[in-house]
Structure formats: C-alpha cells, structure tokens
C-alpha positions in Angstrom: 124.8 7.9 109.7 125.6 5.1 107.3 122.1 3.6 107.4 120.5 7.0 106.8 123.0 7.7 104.0 121.8 4.8 102.0 118.3 6.3 102.0 119.5 9.8 101.1 121.9 8.4 98.4 125.1 9.9 99.9 126.7 6.8 101.4 130.0 7.2 99.4 130.7 10.6 101.1 129.3 9.6 104.5 131.6 6.6 104.8 134.5 8.9 104.5 133.2 11.3 107.1 132.6 8.4 109.6 136.1 7.2 108.9 137.6 10.6 109.6 135.7 10.9 112.8 137.1 7.5 114.0 140.6 8.8 114.3 142.1 11.6 116.6 142.5 15.1 115.2 144.1 15.1 111.8 145.4 18.6 112.0 148.8 19.4 113.4 149.3 22.7 115.3 152.9 23.2 116.6 153.2 26.1 119.1 156.1 27.7 117.3 154.2 27.7 114.0 150.6 28.2 115.3 149.7 31.0 112.9 150.9 29.1 109.9 149.0 26.0 111.0 145.8 28.0 111.5 146.2 29.6 108.0 146.7 26.2 106.4 143.7 24.7 108.2 141.4 27.5 107.0 142.1 26.6 103.4 140.1 23.3 104.0 137.2 24.9 105.7 133.7 24.3 104.4 131.3 26.9 105.5 128.6 25.7 108.0 130.1 22.3 108.7 133.2 20.8 110.3 132.1 17.4 109.1 132.3 18.5 105.5 135.6 20.1 106.3 136.9 16.6 107.1 135.5 15.3 103.9 137.1 18.1 101.9 140.4 17.4 103.6 140.3 13.7 102.7 139.4 14.4 99.1 142.3 16.8 98.8 144.7 14.4 100.4 143.5 11.6 98.1 143.8 13.9 95.1 147.4 14.8 95.9 148.6 11.2 96.0 148.4 10.7 99.8 151.9 12.1 100.0 153.6 12.7 103.3 155.2 15.9 101.9 151.8 17.3 101.2 150.7 16.5 104.7 153.8 18.2 106.2 153.2 21.3 104.0 149.6 21.6 105.1 150.1 20.7 108.8 148.1 17.4 108.5 148.8 14.3 110.4 149.9 11.7 107.8 149.5 8.8 110.2 146.0 9.7 111.1 145.0 10.1 107.5 146.3 6.7 106.6 144.4 5.2 109.6 141.2 6.9 108.4 141.7 5.5 104.9 142.1 2.0 106.4 138.9 2.3 108.4 137.2 3.5 105.3 138.2 0.4 103.4 136.9 -1.8 106.2 133.6 0.0 106.3 133.2 -0.3 102.5 133.8 -4.1 102.8 131.1 -4.3 105.6 128.7 -2.3 103.5 129.3 -4.6 100.5 128.8 -7.7 102.7 125.5 -6.2 103.9 124.4 -5.3 100.4 124.3 -1.6 101.2 124.6 0.6 98.1 127.5 3.0 97.9 126.1 6.0 96.1 127.6 9.5 95.7 125.5 12.7 96.1 127.9 14.6 93.8 128.0 18.3 94.6 124.8 18.4 96.6 126.3 18.6 100.1 123.1 19.8 101.7 122.0 16.2 101.6 125.1 15.4 103.7 124.2 18.0 106.3 120.7 16.5 106.5 122.1 13.0 107.0 124.4 14.4 109.7 121.4 16.0 111.3 119.6 12.6 111.3 122.5 11.1 113.3 123.0 14.0 115.8 119.5 15.4 116.3 119.7 14.5 120.0 122.7 16.8 120.2 121.1 19.9 118.7 121.6 23.4 120.0 120.0 26.8 119.4 121.8 30.1 119.2 121.6 32.2 122.4 124.0 34.9 121.5 127.1 35.3 119.2 129.3 32.2 119.7 127.1 30.7 122.5 124.5 28.0 122.1 122.0 26.2 124.3 121.3 22.5 124.0 117.7 22.0 123.0 117.1 19.1 125.3 119.2 19.7 128.4 119.4 23.5 128.3 123.2 23.3 128.8 125.1 26.4 127.5 128.0 25.6 125.1 130.3 27.6 122.9 131.8 27.1 119.4 135.4 26.0 119.6 137.9 28.5 118.0 139.1 25.8 115.6 135.6 25.3 114.2 134.9 26.3 110.6 131.8 28.0 111.9 133.7 30.2 114.3 135.1 32.6 111.8 131.9 32.9 109.7 130.4 36.3 109.0 127.2 35.1 110.6 126.3 32.5 113.2 123.8 29.7 112.3 120.7 29.6 114.4 120.7 25.8 114.8 123.6 23.3 114.9 124.3 19.7 115.8 127.7 18.6 117.2 129.7 15.4 117.5 131.0 15.8 121.0 131.1 18.2 124.0 134.5 19.1 125.4 134.6 20.3 129.0 137.5 22.7 129.7 137.3 26.2 131.2 134.1 26.4 129.1 131.8 23.9 127.5 132.9 23.7 123.9 131.1 21.8 121.1 133.5 20.0 118.8 132.9 19.1 115.1 129.8 21.2 114.4 127.4 21.3 111.5 124.7 24.0 110.8 121.3 22.4 110.2 117.8 23.5 109.1 115.4 23.5 112.1 112.7 21.8 109.9 115.1 18.9 109.6 115.1 18.5 113.4 111.3 18.4 113.4 111.3 15.9 110.5 114.0 13.6 111.7 113.4 13.9 115.5 109.6 14.3 115.8 109.7 12.8 119.3 111.7 15.7 120.5 111.0 18.7 118.2 108.1 20.3 116.4 107.5 23.4 114.3 105.5 26.2 115.7 104.3 28.9 113.2 104.7 32.4 114.6 106.0 35.8 113.7 109.4 36.2 115.3 109.5 40.0 115.6 107.3 42.8 116.8 107.3 44.4 113.4 106.2 41.1 111.7 103.4 40.6 114.3 102.1 44.1 113.8 102.0 43.8 110.0 100.2 40.5 110.4 97.6 42.0 112.7 97.0 44.9 110.3 96.5 42.5 107.4 94.1 40.4 109.4 92.1 43.5 110.5 91.8 44.8 106.9 90.7 41.4 105.8 88.0 41.3 108.5 86.8 44.8 107.5 86.6 43.8 103.9 84.6 40.7 104.7 82.2 42.7 106.9 81.7 45.2 104.0 81.0 42.5 101.5 78.5 40.8 103.9 76.6 44.1 104.3 76.4 44.7 100.6 75.2 41.2 100.0 72.5 41.5 102.6 71.3 44.8 101.1 71.2 43.3 97.6 69.2 40.3 98.8 66.7 42.6 100.7 66.1 44.7 97.5 65.7 41.6 95.4 63.1 40.2 97.8 61.2 43.5 97.8 61.0 43.6 94.1 59.7 40.0 93.7 57.0 40.4 96.4 55.0 43.4 94.8 53.4 42.8 91.3 52.4 45.6 88.9 48.6 45.8 88.2 47.5 47.0 84.8 43.8 48.2 84.4 42.3 48.1 81.0 39.3 50.5 80.3 37.1 50.8 77.1 36.4 54.3 75.9 33.4 53.4 73.7 30.6 50.8 73.7 29.5 49.1 70.5 25.7 49.1 69.7 24.0 45.9 68.7 21.4 46.3 66.0 18.7 43.7 65.7 17.4 42.4 62.4 13.7 43.1 61.7 11.2 44.7 59.4 12.0 48.2 58.3 9.8 50.8 59.8 7.8 53.2 57.5 7.0 56.7 58.3 3.2 57.5 58.5 1.9 59.8 55.8 -0.5 62.4 56.7 
C-alpha cells in the first residue's frame, strides 16, 4: 500500500493506516459495558471502510492530545494506540531514507479506498445476498463481521476487499473496504475484467427495443435513398427533343431586265 500511495499522492494517510493495522485491535469491549463500547465505537465509523475508520480514530486520538483519559472514555486501547504511533514514526523514517514522498490527499478519501484496493485486490469479494459475500477468486462464502462499519449501513456494497479472514462458526471478513469494480479491473487485470451487459430483464428489453427501432429507421432511410437515386437516374437518361418548324418560306427574286407588256 505504501508504494502505491506515493503514486496516488496519499502516503501521509496510508502510513497511518498501515501502522494501525500492525497492532491488535484498538477498541476495548468489556462484557459488562458492551452496549456503551459499541455506541462509542460507532462514533468513529467511516461509511464504506474499516480502514478509514482506523485512520479517523488515529486523527481523533492525535487531536485530543493522545490522552489516556480520552481513550478510557471512548473504549480505546491506549497502549495499542501508542504502539501504532511508534510504528508510524519508524515507517516515516524508512520512507525518508528511501526518498519516498509523504503527501497528503486532503479530504479526498476515495483515493485512499483505491489505494487499499490496489493492495487487496486478490482478496476481493462480491455480494451474494445481504451480509454474505463470495470471494471472486476462490468462491469461498464469507460474511461481514458485526463490528464492521459496513455491517450497519443502510445498503450493502456490491464489491469489497478485506484485510483478513477469521474462521469461527462462520467465515468472517475483518477490516473491510467497499471498492469500485472498475478499480479491480484496472489494478488487477490478470484476474478481473469488465464485461458490458444489461444487469436486469427490464434493461435488456429496453435495449432490444432501442436497437430494433434503430434498425427500422436505417432500413427506411436506405429505401428512401434507393428510390431517390433511381428517380435521379431516370431523369438524367431521357433528354427533351425540341422540333423547330417554319411556317412560311421566303421568295428569292433575281435581278434582271424589267419585262414590258405587249401592246396590241
């Protein structure tokens, strides 16, 4: 992800996400206060991405002075956050040593999702039914974990990538991000491609009607064109003959001696 982030100009945010992924879970959920912990966790949710939720949590923790009291209030593991911050500083030193630019993408977090897709396109899944996905490569059925930010959305994204697969009573995907299917075809062309087609019966029927009308219109235009060319050829082949006739003939009088009448 870090290598791709330098090309997409989002390395400042991506180094934080990688650091947060390097430590165990940063959220604390005691059994006796599970409802409070879940409510506190939801305040950090970023729709369509658990990775961006981790980034949001780190920024909030940093903005509140990295205080342990803030962590306790929001059910966040203070020790895990400090460990992630230490890993982040080490990664920044390595990037500086390798002359890798540290650039922020600002508020354009769609770039971050595309960068995450570039790192996890081999772990992509397609929606099968609500809450259940199928791995695009292996066909393995998997489910969204109840703690995912995508689990409580009003809709379920069609395509996702995930950080890891957790095998319990069900196969759960952990740390999930919704992605655009065109990103999968762009970033993983050896595995995926885009096929243009109408997805529903209604769309296919409308497309067929439009194609039929277009063919009828082309046939009508061709027929009119042929008729016009035939008429034009007929007119140019026959010429109009005009006959000129003279109604009177002129007499030619010769020059000679005048004739006299004979006297009797």
